[in-house]
Every structure is written in structure tokens, then in C-alpha cells.
C-alpha positions, 0 to 999 in steps of 0.5 A: 820525162814527159809532161802530163796533162792535168785539170779536166774542164770544170775543175777549179783554176789555180794557183791557189794558196798551198797552205790552204790545200787539204789532202786525204791523210791516207795518201800521205806517207812519211817514208823518206826517199832512199839515196843510191848506194853510191851516194856515200862515195861521192866527193864531200866538203864542208861548206862555210867552214863549219858543220854543213857537210855536202856532196857533189851530186851530178856536178852540184854540191848538195846536202844529203837532204837536198840529194834525196830531194833531187833523186826523188824529183828525177824519179817521181816528179811528173810535171804538167804542161801548164806548170810554172816553176819559179827557180833561183839560187838562194838569196837572189830575190826568191821571196819577191818573185814568188809573191809577184808570180802568185799575185799575177797568176791568181789575180782573177780569183784573188784581185791584188787590191782585195782586202782578203788577198792570201798574201796579206795573211800568208808568207809567199812561201806558204802560197807556193810549194817548195819542191825540195820540201815536197820531195825530201820524203813522200809526206807532202807530195800528195798535196802537189797532186791536189793542186788545181792547174795551173800549178805554181811551184818554187825550187832552188834546184839546178835546171837539170834536176827539174826540167823535163824534156821537150813539151814540158812545163815553164820555168821563171828564173831570177838571178842576182849580182853575186856580191849582193847574193853572198852578203844576203846569204851571209846575213841569212846564215847568221840566224843559224850561226851567229858567229859566221864570218863573211869571209867563210861564206865567200870562200865557199861560194868562190870554191863552188862548194856551197849548197846548190853550187857552183853558183855560176853553173847554176845561173848559166844552166838557166841562162843558156836554156833561156836563150835556147828555149825562150818559150820554156825559160824566162830569165829575170834579173833582180836588179831589173825587177827593182828598176822596173817592177811593172815592166817585169810583171807584164813580161812574166804575165805574157810568159805564163800565158796570162797577159794583162788585158787593156781593161786590166791595164786601165784599171791599174791591175799591174800597179796593184800587184806591184804595190801588194808585193812590194818590200815595204808592203809585205815586210811588216805583215804578221805573216812575214814578221813572226813565226819560223820559215820551216820546221827543219830550218829554224830561221825567222820569216823576217829574215826573208825581208832584210833590205831589198836593195841592190849594192849593199855588198859595198857596206860589208865586203872589203875591196879585196873580197869584191875583186876576188869574186868579180874576177871569178865571175868575169872568168866564168861568164866570159863570152856567155852574154850574161853580165851583172853591170 
């Protein structure tokens, strides 16, 4: 799939808040993406010891809704050369990276210190389109085409389902220590299933049969691509973002081709972005403490802002649980150069 060129001279410069984009209703079609007939014969499993049915599609476990999105992405997604995609496995720092990426890339149109910044009135997920939602049907994809370049998007999809060939767009990926990811996923899912046990989430993750999983294959796909093509894939760690947010914001800005100037550094623009997007600043905002994340996912937005720390797994996992996951991670990532310590 070749990347296309977008945005002739004189057009507005992106990214802009996705929630503010208006589209001609005549371009919008609610027709769902049709799955291939052989999809029904794919291996199936039940995630989290419950009613979440998933199928193994192209080596990854996806629900029918996610499979439809994956098929549509491969059929219809036409990336632009200056597109930036923020990617992650669920509960790995997605919301924070979305905010940092938007604030960094849009800083000239929306200075981080301004009282009217979009992130003060919108959830980070309202500023950046989620590709799975756009391509689950044809209802919203027209809005993606209406975005000015450079476009900023978000996905949980494995790399192979979104990454175009040579000359394509850029991807910024964030990963998280797996034990913390599992605990965060458990807390999130309990908004849908209050009686869900941590052991059931751990079982699904360890078996690989979890939406977007196996986790290790998801992470390694992006990790290996970042080594092979560092110009196309930037690999970040959640724990390093916590330790040095300013340094990582600078790296992000360089990667997307918008490095901070000396004047911006002297004016404290990097610190303004870090402050604007900090957990303590975003969490109490009305856009992040009220309302629902998505019409199809009845989870409150406040669920995206639980603690924002590293090491919380120790407050929930037994030593046996932690050892089980650590052993699998050590085996899967052996000799890859990627560690979580």
C-alpha cells in the first residue's frame, strides 16, 4: 500500500481536534465492513473467562468488531506521507501519549499555555481519531479525509495491520511493563464486569488469547520495526516517560519533524506541554471526569485516569502471579534486546 501525498499549499495545518471536524453528511455511509467468508472458520476463544468471544485473525486475537476494522484498514486505509499514528497495546499509556503527541504537534496553532487549549475542553481521545472506530464501518471515515495534514491518529492494532510499505507514514509506539499493563487492564474491564477476577485477566494474557494479543507479538512487531526503520517507528516506554517526560517530548518532536527551536526552549514550551498533559492536570478536568468513553464501550472517561504510576502491580498480584508472567516475558523477549527492568 503506497502512501499518498496530501494538503496542497495554503490549506490549514494539522493536527486539529477531531471532535471539531465537520463532514458533509452525504459522504457518510453507515454500511458495516463485510468480513471474509472464511472468517467464521478461524480459531475462536473466550477471553477473560467470560462472554468476550475472539478469533485469531492473521496471528492476532480480535473480536468480530475489531476484525472488521482490521479488514477495512487493509482494504481502504490510504496513509499520507506525513501521517503520524500513535500505537499501543491497550492500557499501556495511550491516553497520555495521545495528549503529548497532540500538544506537541499542534503547539503552533494551540500553544500549551493558552487558556483555550483543546485539551482543556476535550478528552485526548476526542482530539485524535481512533482508527478502529473509524473503520468499523464507513460512517466516520469521511472525517479522516477531512483532516488537514499532518494527520494524527491512534490505534491498538498490530503493526502489520496498519503499517504501509516503504515511504509510508510514521508510527509512535508506547509499551508498558506487562504486570502493570495487566493490572491496569483488569481495573478498566471491571467497569464492564465488576466481578471480573484478576486471575482471569492474567490467564487470558498469558495464553495470548486476549483482544489484540498475544501481547508479546504485538510489542515485538513494533520493537523490531523500530530497530529496522528508526525513521519510521519510534518506540517509547511508559516508565521512561514517567522518569523524563520532557526528554521524551523532545524526542517525539524530533521524530515527527517538528523539533523545538532554541526560542521555544527558552520560552519553556516543552515544560508547558508536560504540565498541560500531566496526570494531575488532566484528571480533574470535566472532559476527563464525566461522560462515557465511547457509545459502544460503556466505560466512564474517568477510567482512563486511575493512578498513572509504575509498579502498582505489586499491590494486586500475588508473587506466584508475578512470577508466572515474568517467566513468559523472559522467554518471549529473550535475545531481542528489549527488557522491562
